[in-house]
C-alpha positions in Angstrom: -32.6 121.5 31.7 -32.5 119.0 34.4 -30.4 118.8 36.8 -28.0 116.0 37.7 -28.1 116.5 41.7 -31.9 117.5 41.9 -34.3 114.2 42.9 -36.8 113.3 40.5 -40.2 112.8 42.0 -43.2 111.3 40.2 -45.9 113.7 38.3 -47.8 115.8 40.6 -45.4 115.0 43.6 -44.3 117.6 45.8 -40.9 117.6 47.1 -40.4 118.3 51.0 -37.3 120.4 51.7 -35.7 120.6 55.7 -36.7 123.2 57.4 -33.8 124.1 59.2 -34.1 125.0 63.7 -31.5 125.9 63.0 -28.8 128.1 61.0 -25.2 128.0 62.8 -25.6 124.6 62.4 -27.8 124.1 60.2 -30.1 120.9 62.2 -33.9 120.8 61.1 -37.1 120.0 62.4 -36.8 116.5 62.7 -33.3 116.2 64.0 -34.8 118.6 66.5 -37.4 115.8 66.8 -35.5 112.9 66.8 -33.0 114.4 69.9 -36.8 114.9 72.1 -37.9 111.6 70.9 -34.5 110.3 72.4 -35.6 111.6 75.7 -33.9 115.9 75.0 -36.7 117.8 76.8 -33.8 120.8 77.3 -32.9 123.5 75.3 -29.4 122.0 76.7 -29.7 118.4 76.2 -31.0 119.5 72.5 -27.9 120.8 72.3 -25.8 118.0 73.1 -27.5 116.0 70.4 -27.4 117.9 68.8 -25.9 121.2 68.5 -28.2 123.5 68.1 -28.9 126.0 70.3 -25.3 125.8 70.8 -23.9 128.9 68.3 -25.8 132.8 68.6 -28.9 131.2 70.4 -31.7 132.7 67.9 -33.1 129.6 67.8 -34.0 128.6 71.5 -37.3 129.8 70.8 -37.9 127.9 68.4 -36.9 124.8 69.7 -38.3 125.1 73.0 -41.8 125.0 70.8 -40.6 121.9 69.3 -39.9 120.4 72.5 -43.5 121.2 74.1 -45.3 120.2 70.0 -43.3 117.2 70.9 -44.0 115.9 74.0 -46.3 118.4 75.6 -45.5 121.7 78.0 -44.0 120.4 81.1 -47.7 120.9 83.7 -45.7 122.4 86.2 -44.2 125.0 84.8 -47.8 127.5 85.3 -46.8 126.8 88.5 -44.9 130.1 90.4 -42.6 129.8 93.0 -43.0 132.4 95.6 
């Protein structure tokens, strides 16, 4: 039986499902990537644009990883402040 809500895909095609980075607000990794592309480079800025990271905070590490993957780690992050 075919579900009326399921997309019809060509034979051999795989359905691509979104990967959620923030479960509290149902924000996908793609949405976070778009926020980073728009200039967000902190968890707070991503949160302002998407809502991600503004709930329980469990996704903060993943948001940080996605920011670094998208735009690279800040070269100053390795410096230690005395």
